[in-house]
C-alpha positions in Angstrom: 297.6 93.9 168.6 294.9 96.3 170.2 292.4 94.6 167.8 293.8 91.0 168.6 293.2 91.9 172.3 289.6 93.0 171.6 288.8 89.8 169.9 290.4 87.4 172.5 288.3 89.4 175.4 285.3 88.1 173.1 285.8 85.1 172.8 286.7 84.5 176.5 283.6 85.8 177.0 281.7 83.8 174.9 283.2 80.6 176.9 281.6 81.6 179.6 284.2 82.9 181.7 283.3 86.1 184.7 283.4 89.1 182.7 285.2 91.4 185.2 288.2 88.8 185.5 288.1 88.0 182.2 288.5 91.9 181.3 291.4 92.7 183.8 293.2 89.3 183.5 293.2 88.6 180.1 294.0 92.4 179.4 296.7 92.1 182.2 298.5 88.6 180.5 298.5 90.6 176.9 300.0 93.6 178.5 302.7 91.4 179.6 303.4 89.5 176.4 303.4 92.5 174.7 305.5 94.6 176.6 308.2 91.4 176.3 308.4 92.0 172.5 308.4 96.3 173.4 304.9 97.0 172.3 303.9 98.1 175.7 304.9 100.5 178.4 303.9 98.6 181.7 304.8 102.1 183.6 301.4 102.7 182.5 299.7 100.8 185.0 301.4 103.3 187.3 297.9 105.3 186.2 295.6 102.2 187.6 295.3 103.3 191.2 294.3 107.0 190.6 291.4 105.5 188.4 290.0 102.8 190.7 289.8 105.4 193.4 288.1 107.8 190.9 285.2 105.0 190.4 285.1 104.1 193.9 284.9 108.1 195.0 282.7 108.7 191.6 279.4 110.6 193.1 276.8 109.6 190.0 277.8 105.9 190.6 276.5 106.1 194.2 273.1 106.1 192.8 273.2 102.6 191.2 273.4 100.7 194.3 270.4 102.9 195.5 268.0 101.9 192.9 269.3 98.9 192.6 268.1 98.8 196.5 264.9 100.4 195.5 264.2 97.8 193.0 264.6 94.5 195.0 262.7 95.7 197.8 259.8 97.1 195.2 260.1 93.5 193.8 259.7 91.7 197.8 257.2 93.7 198.1 255.0 92.0 195.2 253.8 95.4 194.0 254.1 93.5 190.5 251.9 91.0 191.1 249.0 93.4 192.5 249.4 95.4 189.5 249.2 92.5 187.3 246.2 91.3 188.9 244.4 93.9 189.2 244.9 95.6 185.6 243.9 91.8 184.6 241.0 92.4 186.2 240.4 95.9 184.6 241.3 95.0 181.1 240.9 91.1 180.6 237.3 91.5 179.8 238.2 92.5 176.6 239.6 90.9 173.4 243.6 91.4 173.8 243.1 93.0 177.0 245.5 91.0 179.3 248.2 91.7 176.6 247.7 95.8 177.3 247.7 95.2 180.6 250.9 93.3 180.4 252.2 96.3 178.8 250.8 98.7 181.0 252.4 97.1 184.3 255.7 96.6 182.3 255.9 100.6 181.9 255.5 101.2 185.6 257.8 98.3 186.6 260.3 99.9 184.4 259.9 103.4 185.7 259.8 102.0 189.3 262.1 99.0 189.7 264.4 98.8 186.1 265.5 95.3 187.0 264.9 93.2 183.6 265.0 90.0 185.6 262.5 90.6 188.2 260.0 92.4 185.7 260.3 89.5 183.4 260.2 86.6 185.7 257.0 87.8 187.8 255.0 88.7 184.4 256.3 85.0 183.4 255.5 83.5 186.4 252.0 85.6 186.9 250.6 86.4 183.4 251.9 83.6 181.3 249.7 81.0 182.7 246.7 83.4 182.3 247.3 84.3 178.8 247.9 80.4 177.7 244.5 79.4 179.8 242.6 82.3 177.9 243.5 80.7 174.0 246.4 83.4 173.6 249.3 82.7 170.9 252.0 81.4 173.3 254.5 83.0 170.7 253.3 86.4 170.9 252.6 85.9 174.5 256.1 84.8 175.2 257.5 88.1 173.0 255.2 90.3 174.7 256.5 89.5 178.0 260.4 89.3 177.0 259.8 92.7 175.3 257.8 94.7 178.0 260.5 93.1 181.1 263.3 95.1 178.9 261.7 98.6 178.9 263.6 98.9 182.5 266.4 99.8 180.2 265.4 102.8 178.5 262.6 104.3 180.6 263.8 106.3 183.5 265.3 106.2 186.2 267.4 103.4 184.5 270.5 101.4 186.1 271.7 101.3 182.5 271.7 105.3 181.8 273.3 105.8 185.0 276.2 104.0 183.9 275.8 105.4 180.4 276.0 108.8 181.7 279.2 108.4 183.6 281.4 106.6 180.8 279.2 109.5 178.1 279.9 112.4 180.5 284.0 110.8 180.7 283.9 111.0 176.5 282.2 114.5 176.2 284.8 116.0 178.0 287.6 113.9 176.2 286.3 114.7 173.0 285.9 118.5 174.0 289.7 118.7 175.2 290.4 117.1 171.8 288.9 120.1 169.9 290.4 122.4 172.2 288.2 123.1 174.9 289.4 123.8 178.0 286.6 124.4 180.0 284.8 121.3 179.3 280.8 120.8 179.7 279.5 117.6 181.1 276.3 115.4 180.3 274.0 114.2 183.3 272.4 111.6 184.3 269.3 113.4 184.4 269.5 115.0 180.8 269.5 111.3 179.6 266.6 110.5 181.8 265.2 113.5 180.2 266.2 112.3 176.7 264.7 108.7 177.2 261.2 109.3 178.2 260.0 110.4 174.6 261.5 107.6 172.8 260.6 105.1 175.7 257.0 106.1 175.6 256.9 106.1 171.9 258.7 102.3 172.1 255.6 101.4 174.5 253.3 102.9 171.4 254.7 101.1 169.0 253.9 98.0 170.9 250.6 98.7 171.2 250.0 99.7 167.7 251.6 96.5 166.5 249.1 94.6 168.9 246.3 96.0 167.5 247.1 95.3 164.2 247.6 91.8 165.2 244.4 91.7 167.0 242.8 93.1 163.5 244.6 90.4 161.3 244.8 87.5 163.6 242.0 88.1 166.5 242.7 84.2 166.9 245.5 84.5 168.6 244.3 86.7 171.3 241.5 83.8 172.5 238.2 84.4 173.6 236.7 86.1 176.6 233.2 86.9 177.9 232.1 89.4 180.9 231.5 86.7 183.0 234.8 85.1 183.0 236.4 88.1 184.8 235.8 89.9 187.9 235.9 93.7 187.4 238.4 95.6 189.4 237.0 98.1 192.0 237.8 101.5 192.1 239.2 100.8 195.6 241.4 98.1 194.5 242.8 99.8 191.4 243.8 103.2 193.1 245.7 101.0 196.0 247.8 99.0 193.6 248.5 101.7 191.4 248.8 104.8 193.9 251.9 103.6 195.8 254.6 103.4 192.6 253.1 106.3 190.6 253.7 108.1 194.1 257.1 106.7 194.1 257.9 108.0 190.1 256.7 110.8 190.9 259.1 111.5 193.6 261.8 109.8 192.1 261.9 110.9 188.5 260.0 114.2 188.8 262.7 115.4 191.3 265.5 114.4 188.8 263.6 116.4 185.7 262.9 118.9 188.0 266.2 119.8 188.7 265.1 119.9 192.7 267.9 116.6 193.1 270.5 114.8 191.9 270.2 111.4 190.3 272.0 110.1 193.5 269.9 112.1 196.1 266.1 111.0 194.1 267.6 107.5 194.4 268.1 107.6 198.0 264.4 109.2 198.3 263.1 106.1 195.9 265.0 103.3 198.3 263.2 105.3 201.3 260.0 105.7 199.5 260.5 101.5 198.7 261.0 100.8 202.4 257.4 102.4 203.1 255.4 101.0 200.6 256.7 97.4 201.6 256.0 98.5 205.4 252.6 99.5 204.5 251.9 96.3 202.4 253.2 94.7 205.7 256.1 92.8 203.4 258.9 94.2 205.2 260.2 91.7 207.7 263.8 91.3 208.9 264.6 88.2 207.1 263.3 89.7 203.8 265.6 92.8 204.6 268.5 90.5 204.7 267.5 89.3 201.5 267.2 92.5 200.1 270.6 93.8 200.9 272.6 90.7 200.0 270.8 90.8 196.3 272.0 94.9 196.3 275.4 93.8 197.5 275.9 91.0 194.9 274.5 93.7 191.9 276.6 96.5 193.0 279.5 94.8 193.6 279.6 92.8 190.3 279.1 96.2 188.4 281.9 98.1 190.1 284.0 95.3 189.5 283.3 95.0 185.9 284.5 98.8 185.9 287.7 97.8 187.4 288.3 95.3 184.9 287.5 97.3 182.4 289.6 100.1 183.8 292.5 97.8 183.0 291.4 96.5 179.5 290.8 100.2 178.7 294.7 101.5 179.7 295.9 98.5 177.9 293.9 99.4 174.7 294.7 102.5 174.5 298.8 101.6 175.4 298.7 99.4 172.5 297.5 102.0 170.2 293.8 100.9 169.8 292.5 104.5 170.1 294.5 106.0 167.3 293.5 102.7 165.7 289.8 103.7 166.1 290.3 107.3 165.2 291.7 106.5 162.0 289.1 104.0 161.4 286.6 106.4 161.6 288.2 109.1 159.4 288.5 107.2 156.7 285.1 105.8 156.8 282.7 106.8 154.0 280.3 108.7 154.8 281.5 110.4 157.2 280.3 110.8 160.7 276.6 109.1 159.4 279.3 105.9 158.4 281.0 105.9 161.6 277.8 106.2 163.2 275.7 103.3 161.7 279.3 101.3 161.9 279.5 101.5 165.7 275.3 100.9 166.0 275.8 97.6 163.8 278.8 96.5 166.0 276.9 97.0 169.3 273.7 95.2 167.7 275.7 92.5 166.4 277.8 92.1 169.9 274.3 92.1 171.7 273.7 88.7 170.5 276.7 87.7 172.7 277.3 90.0 175.5 275.7 91.6 178.0 274.8 95.5 178.0 277.1 96.3 180.9 280.0 94.5 179.3 279.2 97.0 175.8 279.1 99.8 178.1 282.4 99.4 180.2 283.8 98.0 177.2 282.7 99.3 173.5 281.2 102.6 174.4 284.6 104.1 176.3 286.3 103.4 172.9 284.0 105.0 170.0 282.4 107.6 172.0 285.0 110.3 172.2 285.8 109.7 168.7 281.9 110.4 167.6 281.6 113.1 170.2 284.6 114.9 168.7 283.0 114.2 165.1 279.9 116.7 166.6 277.2 114.4 167.9 275.3 115.4 170.5 275.9 113.5 173.4 272.3 113.0 175.0 271.2 111.6 171.5 274.2 109.2 171.3 273.4 108.1 174.8 269.9 107.5 174.2 270.7 105.4 170.8 272.9 103.5 172.2 270.7 102.5 175.2 268.1 101.7 172.6 270.6 99.5 170.9 271.5 97.8 173.8 267.8 96.7 175.2 267.8 94.7 172.2 270.9 92.6 173.4 268.3 91.4 176.1 265.9 90.1 173.4 268.4 89.0 170.4 268.5 85.1 169.8 270.2 83.1 171.3 272.0 84.6 174.0 269.5 87.5 174.9 268.8 87.0 179.0 265.3 87.8 179.0 264.5 84.7 176.3 266.4 82.9 179.4 264.6 84.6 182.2 261.3 83.5 180.8 262.4 79.9 179.4 263.2 79.9 183.4 260.2 80.2 184.7 257.6 79.0 181.7 258.3 74.9 182.2 256.8 73.5 179.4 254.2 75.7 178.6 256.1 77.5 175.8 259.2 76.1 173.9 262.3 77.8 173.1 261.2 78.3 169.2 257.8 79.8 170.6 260.0 82.0 172.7 262.4 83.0 169.7 259.4 83.6 166.9 257.6 86.0 169.7 260.3 88.0 170.2 261.7 88.9 166.9 258.7 91.1 165.7 259.4 93.3 168.9 263.3 93.5 168.2 262.3 94.8 164.8 260.1 97.3 166.7 263.3 98.4 168.2 265.0 98.8 165.3 262.5 100.8 163.8 262.6 102.9 167.0 266.1 103.3 166.5 265.8 104.4 163.1 262.7 106.7 164.0 265.3 108.6 166.6 268.0 108.2 164.1 266.1 110.2 161.4 264.7 112.7 163.9 267.2 113.7 167.1 264.6 116.1 168.8 263.0 113.1 169.7 265.8 112.8 172.6 267.1 116.2 172.6 263.6 118.1 172.8 263.0 117.6 176.2 266.4 118.2 178.0 266.5 121.8 175.8 263.5 122.5 177.2 264.4 121.4 180.8 267.7 122.6 181.2 268.8 124.8 178.0 
């Protein structure tokens, strides 16, 4: 019955119903039916108020609205437009230079805003017309923009890593209690931020190496350009465009990695810093601030409502014996922990075709992570593996959100087929990065061990 509950929820989500209401509503109705047949104890819902209070009182999750606020303010301050224009002028004189400027700006936006939709839409509006005008391949240009926009999922500070950090911390403590450790340790968001830094930068390097390979094999896909076509950017303009986001990244990410501030404290610094940048750029007004606050409330409310719905689902799923079912499945899996990990990664990848990363984080990860961690896996490595896998959910056709974002702003300049063809090589590169991380876990665990022991 637990498996049937999971399948019904996935089916209802595919039909387009709201995530939070689907998780909570379907689970509650399923519990009523199951209790009628004596398969579920409705008294378990007495645990729900404490769970919801724990969610609303969670210090780690307080970083979510602050990071969202920071990202939305930077989006409204048009920092991305200035970065794209400046880097285009700086690198646009070279064949393929505009694609590399997209990668560079994407990394900066990922490390400062972390909002995939805003990044893809902004780069789609600003870069795609220029790329097509210069003769760049429409499919490759679309793929590069979509893939770069998803870097906000893995490059810290990332909202996805904040949510994963909270889920994995609870799962790690559950795993240690099962192993008889009654003074359990926890995995922090700072650990995940440090662990994601090297894999994130390596992923960008893979993008660039693939671009260089394409540039060598198919130079016609990158148009042609002469020095007279692009005005070189002045040093003052480059500094003016790069300094604000770099300083903000240093303050936020640097303070977390150095252990000076918690992610929540650093997020508050980032939110204040974003307001200062918007003020200095004269992009801050009462109307703009109202729009920022409305967007922040909407996104934060969605996240926390999904969390509450996921708590109802988790309660019912465990009450139906789902946890024992998964534990039995993993215990009898050929290949032991390696086989179990491969199964989980495959399931998450397939679910990424139809579900959003938030849904997978709150529904699937709490079910499988405690069992995997009890089998001896490193929590930081597991978290980064899941984060990289979830990143592909934004790119995988036909329901990848980054594809929808770009299709919505590109008009008739590129077709859906061209966007799908363009993202496939980048999905393969992400899977390659996932394999490399699976072979060499130290890519994720080395930096946290150096910083935090």
